[in-house]
C-alpha positions in Angstrom: 21.4 22.2 24.4 18.6 24.6 24.8 19.5 27.0 22.0 17.1 29.0 19.8 18.4 28.9 16.2 16.3 31.0 13.8 16.0 33.2 10.8 19.3 32.1 9.3 20.2 32.5 5.5 21.8 29.0 5.4 20.9 25.8 7.3 20.5 26.3 11.0 22.8 23.3 11.8 25.3 21.5 9.5 27.0 18.3 10.6 29.7 16.7 8.3 33.0 14.9 8.1 32.5 12.3 10.8 31.6 14.8 13.5 29.6 13.3 16.4 27.8 16.2 18.2 24.8 16.0 20.5 22.0 18.4 19.8 19.2 18.2 22.3 16.3 20.4 23.3 16.9 23.1 20.8 14.5 25.2 18.7 15.4 25.4 15.1 13.1 27.5 13.0 12.2 30.0 10.4 15.4 29.4 8.3 15.4 30.4 4.7 16.8 27.0 3.7 17.0 23.7 5.8 16.7 23.5 9.5 19.4 20.7 9.9 21.7 19.1 7.3 23.8 15.9 8.0 26.2 15.2 5.1 29.6 13.9 4.0 29.7 11.2 6.6 28.4 13.3 9.5 27.1 11.5 12.5 25.8 12.8 15.8 22.6 12.6 17.9 19.5 14.9 17.5 17.2 14.4 20.4 14.1 16.3 21.5 14.5 19.3 19.3 11.7 21.3 17.9 12.3 21.9 14.3 9.6 24.0 12.7 8.5 26.6 10.1 11.7 26.4 8.0 11.4 27.4 4.3 13.5 24.4 3.2 13.5 20.8 4.4 13.2 20.4 8.2 16.1 17.9 8.5 18.1 16.5 5.5 20.5 13.5 5.7 22.6 12.9 2.6 26.1 11.8 1.3 26.7 9.1 3.8 25.3 11.0 6.7 24.3 8.6 9.4 23.0 10.3 12.6 20.5 9.2 15.3 17.4 11.3 15.1 15.2 10.6 18.1 12.2 12.1 19.8 12.1 15.3 17.9 9.1 17.4 16.6 9.6 18.2 13.0 6.6 20.3 11.9 5.0 23.0 9.8 7.7 23.3 7.1 7.3 24.8 3.5 8.9 21.6 1.9 9.3 18.0 3.1 9.7 17.4 6.8 12.6 15.0 6.7 14.6 13.9 3.6 17.2 11.1 3.3 19.0 10.9 -0.1 22.2 10.3 -1.9 23.2 7.2 0.1 22.3 8.8 3.3 21.3 6.5 6.3 20.4 7.1 9.9 18.3 5.8 12.7 15.0 7.7 12.8 13.1 6.8 15.9 10.0 8.2 17.7 9.7 11.5 16.1 6.5 13.5 15.5 6.6 14.7 11.9 3.6 16.7 10.8 1.8 19.6 8.9 4.3 20.0 6.1 3.5 21.5 2.7 4.9 18.5 0.9 5.6 15.0 2.3 6.2 14.2 5.9 9.4 12.2 4.9 11.0 11.5 1.6 13.7 8.7 1.0 15.5 8.5 -2.4 18.6 7.9 -4.4 20.2 4.9 -2.6 19.2 6.1 0.9 19.0 3.3 3.6 17.6 4.7 6.8 16.0 2.6 9.5 12.7 4.4 10.5 11.0 3.1 13.6 8.1 4.2 15.7 7.5 7.6 14.3 4.1 9.5 13.8 3.8 11.0 10.3 0.6 12.9 9.8 -1.4 15.8 8.5 0.9 16.5 5.6 -0.4 18.1 2.2 1.3 15.5 0.0 2.3 12.0 1.1 2.9 10.9 4.6 6.0 8.8 3.5 7.4 9.0 -0.1 10.0 6.5 -1.1 11.3 7.1 -4.7 14.1 7.2 -7.2 15.9 4.2 -5.8 15.1 4.8 -2.2 15.7 1.7 0.1 15.6 1.3 3.8 13.4 -0.3 6.6 10.3 1.2 7.8 8.8 -0.3 10.9 6.1 0.4 13.6 5.2 3.8 12.3 1.9 5.5 12.4 1.0 7.2 9.2 -2.4 9.0 9.1 -4.4 12.1 8.1 -2.4 12.9 5.0 -3.8 14.6 2.0 -2.6 12.0 -0.5 -1.4 8.4 0.0 0.0 7.6 3.4 2.8 5.7 1.7 3.9 6.2 -1.9 6.6 3.8 -3.4 7.6 4.7 -6.9 10.5 4.2 -9.3 12.3 1.3 -10.9 15.1 0.8 -8.4 13.1 1.7 -5.4 12.9 -1.4 -3.0 12.1 -0.8 0.7 10.9 -3.1 3.5 7.8 -1.8 5.1 6.6 -3.8 8.1 4.3 -3.6 11.1 3.1 0.0 10.4 -0.3 1.4 10.7 -1.6 3.4 7.8 -5.0 4.8 8.4 -7.6 7.6 7.9 -5.9 9.2 4.9 -7.7 11.3 2.4 -6.5 9.0 -0.5 -4.9 5.5 -0.6 -3.2 3.8 2.3 -0.3 2.7 0.0 0.4 3.5 -3.7 3.0 1.5 -5.6 3.8 2.7 -9.1 6.4 3.0 -12.0 8.1 -0.4 -11.7 8.7 -0.1 -7.9 9.6 -3.1 -5.9 9.4 -3.6 -2.2 8.0 -5.7 0.6 4.8 -4.9 2.6 4.7 -7.3 5.5 2.3 -7.4 8.5 1.0 -3.8 8.2 -2.4 -2.7 9.4 -4.2 -0.5 6.6 -7.6 0.7 7.5 -10.2 3.4 7.2 -8.7 5.2 4.1 -10.8 7.2 1.8 -9.7 5.3 -1.3 -8.2 1.7 -1.7 -6.0 0.3 1.0 -3.3 -0.6 -1.5 -3.0 0.3 -5.2 -0.4 -1.4 -7.5 0.0 0.2 -10.9 2.2 0.9 -13.9 4.3 -2.3 -13.7 5.1 -2.1 -10.0 5.8 -5.6 -8.6 5.9 -6.2 -4.9 5.3 -8.7 -2.2 2.2 -7.9 -0.1 2.1 -10.4 2.7 0.4 -11.0 6.1 -1.3 -7.5 6.2 -4.7 -6.6 7.6 -6.5 -4.4 5.2 -10.0 -3.3 6.4 -12.8 -0.8 6.6 -11.7 1.3 3.6 -14.2 3.4 1.6 -13.1 1.7 -1.6 -11.5 -1.6 -2.6 -9.0 -3.3 -0.2 -6.4 -3.8 -2.9 -6.4 -2.6 -6.6 -3.9 -4.0 -9.2 -4.1 -2.2 -12.5 -2.2 -0.7 -15.5 0.1 -3.8 -15.8 0.8 -4.0 -12.1 1.9 -7.4 -10.7 2.7 -8.5 -7.1 2.3 -11.5 -4.9 -0.6 -11.1 -2.7 -0.4 -13.7 0.1 -1.7 -14.5 3.5 -3.5 -11.1 4.0 -6.7 -10.6 5.9 -8.9 -8.3 3.8 -12.3 -7.5 5.1 -15.1 -5.0 5.6 -14.2 -2.7 2.7 -16.9 -0.7 0.8 -15.5 -1.9 -2.6 -14.2 -5.2 -3.7 -11.8 -7.0 -1.4 -9.4 -7.2 -4.4 -10.0 -5.5 -7.8 -7.9 -6.5 -10.8 -8.2 -4.5 -14.1 -6.5 -3.0 -17.1 -3.9 -5.6 -17.5 -3.2 -6.2 -13.9 -1.8 -9.7 -13.3 -1.0 -10.6 -9.7 -0.8 -13.8 -7.9 -3.4 -13.9 -5.2 -2.8 -16.8 -2.9 -3.9 -18.1 0.5 -5.7 -14.9 1.6 -8.8 -14.5 3.8 -11.1 -12.1 1.9 -14.5 -11.6 3.6 -17.4 -9.5 4.7 -17.2 -6.7 2.2 -20.0 -4.7 0.7 -19.3 -5.7 -2.9 -17.5 -8.7 -4.5 -14.7 -10.5 -2.8 -12.5 -10.4 -6.0 -13.5 -8.4 -9.1 -11.7 -8.9 -12.3 -12.5 -6.5 -15.3 -11.1 -4.5 -18.1 -8.7 -7.2 -19.3 -7.5 -7.9 -15.9 -6.0 -11.4 -15.4 -4.4 -12.9 -12.3 -3.8 -16.3 -10.6 -6.4 -16.6 -7.7 -5.4 -19.7 -5.8 -6.2 -21.2 -2.5 -8.1 -18.3 -0.9 -10.9 -18.3 1.6 -13.7 -16.0 0.2 -16.9 -15.5 2.1 -19.6 -13.2 3.4 -19.7 -10.5 0.7 -22.9 -8.6 -0.2 -22.6 -9.8 -3.8 -20.4 -12.5 -5.3 -17.3 -14.3 -4.2 -15.6 -13.7 -7.6 -17.0 -11.4 -10.4 -15.4 -11.5 -13.9 -16.6 -9.0 -16.5 -15.5 -6.8 -19.5 -12.6 -8.7 -20.8 -11.5 -10.2 -17.5 -9.6 -13.5 -17.8 -8.3 -14.9 -14.5 -7.5 -18.4 -13.4 -9.6 -19.1 -10.2 -8.4 -22.4 -8.6 -8.5 -24.3 -5.3 -10.4 -21.6 -3.6 -13.0 -22.1 -0.8 -16.0 -19.8 -1.6 -19.0 -19.9 0.7 -22.0 -18.0 1.9 -22.1 -15.5 -0.9 -25.1 -14.3 -3.2 -23.2 -15.9 -6.1 -20.0 -18.0 -5.8 -18.5 -17.1 -9.1 -20.1 -15.0 -12.0 -18.7 -14.8 -15.5 -20.4 -11.9 -17.4 -20.7 -11.3 -21.1 -17.4 -10.7 -22.9 -15.4 -12.2 -20.0 -13.7 -15.5 -19.6 -11.6 -17.5 -17.3 -10.6 -20.9 -15.9 -12.5 -22.0 -12.8 -11.0 -25.2 -11.5 -10.9 -27.3 -8.4 -12.8 -24.8 -6.1 -15.1 -25.7 -3.3 -18.2 -23.6 -3.6 -20.7 -24.2 -0.8 -23.1 -22.7 1.7 -26.1 -20.4 1.4 -26.1 -18.7 -2.1 -28.5 -18.1 -5.0 -26.0 -19.6 -7.6 -22.7 -21.5 -7.1 -21.1 -20.8 -10.5 -22.9 -18.7 -13.1 -21.9 -18.0 -16.8 -24.1 -15.3 -18.3 -25.0 -14.9 -21.9 -21.9 -14.0 -23.9 -19.5 -15.2 -21.3 -16.9 -18.0 -21.8 -15.2 -20.2 -19.2 -13.4 -23.5 -18.6 -15.1 -25.1 -15.6 -13.6 -28.3 -14.3 -13.1 -30.2 -11.1 -15.1 -28.0 -8.8 -17.0 -29.2 -5.8 -20.3 -27.2 -5.8 -22.8 -27.8 -3.0 -25.3 -25.0 -2.4 -27.7 -25.3 0.6 -30.2 -23.2 -1.4 -30.2 -22.1 -5.0 -28.7 -23.5 -8.3 -25.2 -25.2 -8.2 -24.2 -24.3 -11.8 -26.2 -21.9 -14.1 -25.4 -21.2 -17.8 -27.5 -18.6 -19.4 -28.4 -18.5 -23.1 -29.8 -18.9 -25.6 -26.4 -18.0 -27.2 -23.1 -18.0 -25.3 -19.4 -18.4 -26.1 -17.7 -21.7 -25.9 -18.1 -23.3 -22.4 -16.2 -26.4 -21.3 -17.1 -28.3 -18.2 
């Protein structure tokens, strides 16, 4: 306790082979490699240390290392702040991880940490990066003010559980999922980010459930480049872009969400986007509840769409199935198919207090079935 460990040519502290030391209230800094390494089954407790300005990783857990890391400050390193890899684990609780040249924390290659109630902020790459088969549970963390996405989940075998965190005020997206990543995003609060709250791309396929996604400077959720995902029971509101944007072969299931009070469309499907849009409450947007254009082709069924400028708009060169929806309230048009658009419209209950219930624009349009 109370040691000043600095300017070492190797790691400042190495714990291995089932050792169980207590390291508390030390300063570990300015090493030419890592500040702390826990490996080869090493255990131990690291509590209230100040780990800073190391050239390598601040703290690395690998090769079945499984320590308790609690209440430390891990800051201002030249690499990632904390790395868990190669089947490492650990309880990582109530640390302040900030101001690193790369990510605040990186989890990869079979690592399974339990990461609880940390603050991860002001890093030059991601706040938290889970990649290359990283696993683990991430709960009740505050991730904010990072240069890129607050959370990046990437890679085919990557499959974490991320629940009840706050991801906010980042300079990019709140959460980025890509490259066939899996995972569960559950009951997180994602708000006030410079780009989309969540972006799912390049065949990522995750479960996005019971989150609050609001006050972003772009869309709430974007699904693109063959991204998938189940998007269910989320509250998505007050975003500058669409509540949900689906494009470039994105094909999610969007079910039982509340999507409301945004500055553009509730759901925007374009550029060959698809998707099953089912049983959502969509209301109070500055434009339309659902907009379909430029090759979009979703199924829009059993939704409640109210108090929009337009309930559903199908533009030229777009199509879709619009079935069994309730479209009502104060709007200019309930369902509109513009010239060159194509849609199957069946079984909807359309009752506008003002405006036109269903409008088909011509003189020439593609096949329309009602």
